[in-house]
PASEBA-1860 file (N, C-alpha, C; in nm, 3 decimals):
! residues 103
1> MKRRIKRI> 4.839/-2.852/-2.154/4.781/-2.980/-2.129/4.609/-2.975/-2.198 ~ 4.605/-3.037/-2.263/4.458/-3.027/-2.348/4.358/-3.159/-2.273 ~ 4.263/-3.108/-2.211/4.138/-3.195/-2.116/4.031/-3.229/-2.226 ~ 3.955/-3.330/-2.220/3.845/-3.278/-2.273/3.694/-3.327/-2.199 ~ 3.609/-3.253/-2.192/3.493/-3.249/-2.131/3.401/-3.355/-2.206 ~ 3.384/-3.508/-2.150/3.327/-3.582/-2.194/3.184/-3.608/-2.153 ~ 3.147/-3.531/-2.010/3.020/-3.563/-1.963/2.982/-3.480/-1.850 ~ 2.881/-3.388/-1.903/2.828/-3.315/-1.774/2.716/-3.364/-1.690
9> APLQAGKM> 2.732/-3.347/-1.566/2.627/-3.408/-1.461/2.506/-3.329/-1.514 ~ 2.365/-3.365/-1.574/2.285/-3.321/-1.569/2.217/-3.235/-1.465 ~ 2.211/-3.313/-1.320/2.113/-3.301/-1.218/2.221/-3.129/-1.168 ~ 2.349/-3.176/-1.168/2.419/-3.061/-1.153/2.425/-2.944/-1.222 ~ 2.441/-2.959/-1.335/2.419/-2.852/-1.450/2.303/-2.786/-1.418 ~ 2.178/-2.860/-1.407/2.045/-2.805/-1.380/2.073/-2.705/-1.268 ~ 2.101/-2.722/-1.128/2.098/-2.677/-0.991/2.186/-2.526/-1.027 ~ 2.297/-2.581/-1.080/2.398/-2.459/-1.098/2.307/-2.359/-1.223
17> LGVLYACL> 2.263/-2.390/-1.330/2.185/-2.280/-1.385/2.065/-2.244/-1.346 ~ 1.997/-2.314/-1.260/1.879/-2.298/-1.148/1.894/-2.148/-1.077 ~ 2.038/-2.181/-0.989/2.039/-2.066/-0.900/2.102/-1.960/-0.998 ~ 2.188/-1.962/-1.119/2.238/-1.843/-1.151/2.146/-1.758/-1.243 ~ 2.021/-1.831/-1.299/1.946/-1.757/-1.351/1.818/-1.695/-1.242 ~ 1.810/-1.759/-1.140/1.712/-1.692/-1.051/1.834/-1.551/-0.979 ~ 1.927/-1.574/-1.001/2.021/-1.436/-0.920/1.999/-1.330/-1.087 ~ 1.979/-1.372/-1.188/1.962/-1.286/-1.295/1.819/-1.227/-1.281
25> GLIFLPFF> 1.728/-1.312/-1.215/1.593/-1.276/-1.213/1.581/-1.142/-1.127 ~ 1.663/-1.173/-0.996/1.672/-1.076/-0.872/1.736/-0.944/-0.929 ~ 1.803/-0.947/-1.045/1.860/-0.813/-1.105/1.745/-0.730/-1.173 ~ 1.651/-0.811/-1.213/1.548/-0.759/-1.315/1.422/-0.695/-1.213 ~ 1.413/-0.748/-1.111/1.317/-0.719/-1.006/1.279/-0.588/-0.980 ~ 1.389/-0.527/-0.963/1.390/-0.365/-0.946/1.293/-0.298/-1.073 ~ 1.358/-0.350/-1.177/1.287/-0.277/-1.317/1.113/-0.292/-1.294 ~ 1.048/-0.393/-1.258/0.945/-0.424/-1.286/0.877/-0.362/-1.159
33> ALAGLAGA> 0.926/-0.392/-1.027/0.853/-0.296/-0.935/0.858/-0.159/-1.001 ~ 0.965/-0.093/-1.037/0.909/0.020/-1.076/0.845/0.054/-1.202 ~ 0.825/-0.041/-1.294/0.731/0.013/-1.366/0.581/-0.010/-1.321 ~ 0.573/-0.144/-1.221/0.450/-0.121/-1.155/0.393/0.019/-1.103 ~ 0.488/0.026/-1.026/0.490/0.180/-0.950/0.446/0.321/-1.054 ~ 0.537/0.304/-1.142/0.506/0.381/-1.252/0.369/0.401/-1.290 ~ 0.288/0.270/-1.312/0.208/0.251/-1.386/0.059/0.329/-1.278 ~ 0.110/0.287/-1.145/0.010/0.372/-0.991/0.022/0.502/-1.037
41> FAQQAHQA> 0.127/0.553/-1.045/0.134/0.712/-1.042/0.065/0.777/-1.169 ~ 0.059/0.709/-1.283/0.006/0.735/-1.392/-0.131/0.758/-1.389 ~ -0.178/0.651/-1.302/-0.315/0.622/-1.277/-0.417/0.707/-1.183 ~ -0.290/0.778/-1.113/-0.339/0.892/-1.031/-0.343/1.011/-1.096 ~ -0.279/1.035/-1.223/-0.305/1.123/-1.285/-0.425/1.171/-1.364 ~ -0.464/1.030/-1.390/-0.596/1.023/-1.499/-0.729/0.926/-1.410 ~ -0.720/0.933/-1.267/-0.809/0.886/-1.189/-0.969/0.981/-1.234 ~ -0.941/1.084/-1.272/-1.067/1.149/-1.251/-1.166/1.135/-1.379
49> QGSAAPAA> -1.072/1.056/-1.508/-1.154/1.037/-1.617/-1.229/0.903/-1.642 ~ -1.192/0.787/-1.556/-1.275/0.673/-1.545/-1.215/0.582/-1.411 ~ -1.237/0.474/-1.424/-1.238/0.369/-1.315/-1.078/0.327/-1.292 ~ -1.051/0.316/-1.153/-0.906/0.305/-1.124/-0.898/0.142/-1.132 ~ -0.986/0.078/-1.142/-0.959/-0.062/-1.144/-0.890/-0.124/-1.251 ~ -0.889/-0.111/-1.384/-0.793/-0.148/-1.484/-0.650/-0.109/-1.430 ~ -0.605/0.007/-1.400/-0.480/0.064/-1.380/-0.389/0.005/-1.260 ~ -0.500/-0.033/-1.174/-0.435/-0.076/-1.030/-0.410/-0.285/-1.080
57> IATGVMIG> -0.524/-0.303/-1.133/-0.501/-0.445/-1.170/-0.365/-0.460/-1.253 ~ -0.318/-0.385/-1.332/-0.221/-0.388/-1.400/-0.101/-0.367/-1.349 ~ -0.115/-0.273/-1.259/0.014/-0.227/-1.150/0.010/-0.362/-1.067 ~ -0.047/-0.426/-1.044/-0.053/-0.565/-0.944/0.003/-0.677/-1.012 ~ -0.027/-0.657/-1.116/0.046/-0.758/-1.205/0.187/-0.735/-1.254 ~ 0.217/-0.656/-1.252/0.344/-0.614/-1.294/0.432/-0.626/-1.181 ~ 0.365/-0.565/-1.052/0.440/-0.601/-0.920/0.469/-0.752/-0.919 ~ 0.339/-0.837/-0.915/0.378/-0.946/-0.874/0.423/-1.068/-0.973
65> FGIMMPII> 0.440/-1.034/-1.079/0.545/-1.062/-1.218/0.675/-1.031/-1.172 ~ 0.693/-0.909/-1.129/0.865/-0.918/-1.090/0.888/-1.010/-0.976 ~ 0.818/-0.995/-0.876/0.844/-1.079/-0.766/0.849/-1.211/-0.832 ~ 0.752/-1.282/-0.883/0.779/-1.438/-0.929/0.893/-1.413/-1.051 ~ 0.921/-1.346/-1.126/1.046/-1.349/-1.206/1.168/-1.422/-1.151 ~ 1.222/-1.417/-1.012/1.344/-1.466/-1.003/1.288/-1.642/-0.986 ~ 1.198/-1.682/-0.975/1.121/-1.783/-0.907/1.115/-1.859/-1.074 ~ 1.053/-1.781/-1.144/1.013/-1.858/-1.287/1.183/-1.859/-1.371
73> YGVMGFVF> 1.253/-1.776/-1.356/1.391/-1.774/-1.389/1.441/-1.909/-1.353 ~ 1.467/-1.896/-1.218/1.516/-2.022/-1.136/1.448/-2.130/-1.185 ~ 1.342/-2.199/-1.212/1.289/-2.333/-1.266/1.324/-2.355/-1.385 ~ 1.308/-2.266/-1.485/1.349/-2.242/-1.631/1.491/-2.268/-1.639 ~ 1.598/-2.225/-1.559/1.714/-2.250/-1.569/1.735/-2.369/-1.530 ~ 1.692/-2.443/-1.415/1.724/-2.575/-1.403/1.639/-2.661/-1.510 ~ 1.550/-2.671/-1.554/1.487/-2.744/-1.635/1.577/-2.728/-1.762 ~ 1.597/-2.629/-1.819/1.686/-2.623/-1.972/1.837/-2.647/-1.944
81> GVIGAAIY> 1.890/-2.645/-1.792/2.005/-2.716/-1.762/2.003/-2.861/-1.764 ~ 1.938/-2.890/-1.722/1.912/-3.038/-1.732/1.896/-3.099/-1.883 ~ 1.829/-3.002/-1.967/1.827/-3.057/-2.098/1.895/-3.046/-2.159 ~ 2.000/-2.952/-2.133/2.124/-2.899/-2.216/2.213/-2.991/-2.208 ~ 2.236/-3.020/-2.061/2.345/-3.123/-2.039/2.346/-3.249/-2.060 ~ 2.212/-3.321/-2.093/2.183/-3.430/-2.185/2.208/-3.454/-2.329 ~ 2.180/-3.327/-2.368/2.212/-3.308/-2.531/2.363/-3.318/-2.554 ~ 2.422/-3.231/-2.434/2.585/-3.217/-2.476/2.603/-3.365/-2.470
89> NLIASWIG> 2.558/-3.429/-2.351/2.599/-3.583/-2.333/2.593/-3.708/-2.412 ~ 2.477/-3.650/-2.516/2.449/-3.733/-2.619/2.550/-3.698/-2.744 ~ 2.538/-3.549/-2.770/2.638/-3.539/-2.895/2.792/-3.564/-2.848 ~ 2.824/-3.554/-2.707/2.974/-3.558/-2.695/3.009/-3.693/-2.715 ~ 2.917/-3.778/-2.675/2.953/-3.941/-2.707/2.943/-3.963/-2.855 ~ 2.895/-3.869/-2.955/2.938/-3.917/-3.091/3.048/-3.851/-3.135 ~ 3.062/-3.682/-3.072/3.195/-3.651/-3.132/3.294/-3.612/-3.085 ~ 3.313/-3.623/-2.935/3.412/-3.637/-2.830/3.434/-3.547/-2.717
97> GIEVEVE> 3.343/-3.415/-2.752/3.346/-3.345/-2.612/3.408/-3.203/-2.652 ~ 3.419/-3.137/-2.572/3.487/-3.000/-2.587/3.607/-3.005/-2.503 ~ 3.709/-2.978/-2.612/3.859/-2.951/-2.543/3.881/-2.813/-2.494 ~ 3.931/-2.851/-2.365/4.024/-2.714/-2.289/4.139/-2.745/-2.299 ~ 4.205/-2.625/-2.271/4.353/-2.632/-2.235/4.368/-2.589/-2.081 ~ 4.438/-2.668/-2.008/4.445/-2.650/-1.862/4.607/-2.587/-1.822 ~ 4.648/-2.555/-1.727/4.770/-2.548/-1.723/4.800/-2.623/-1.553
END
């Protein structure tokens, strides 16, 4: 039996994609935290050569960006989910939507 998806609720699609992308941001969080910590350890090796301030700032930025990543991903997922669903609804009204086979 074939069914056709004629419309996607934009707000629901935005919420769904926002949560999905926030979860994806959580997956990347440890990698940014490790990069920030690696920068801190690298600075300790070169601390005698210069000021520790630039590396400390870079380390803080990497860790801060890693923490903010799930929030940024979630917000962008929501925004683009709403926009994508609205565009889909517009195009589906012209050409009929996506057909899926269900049993």
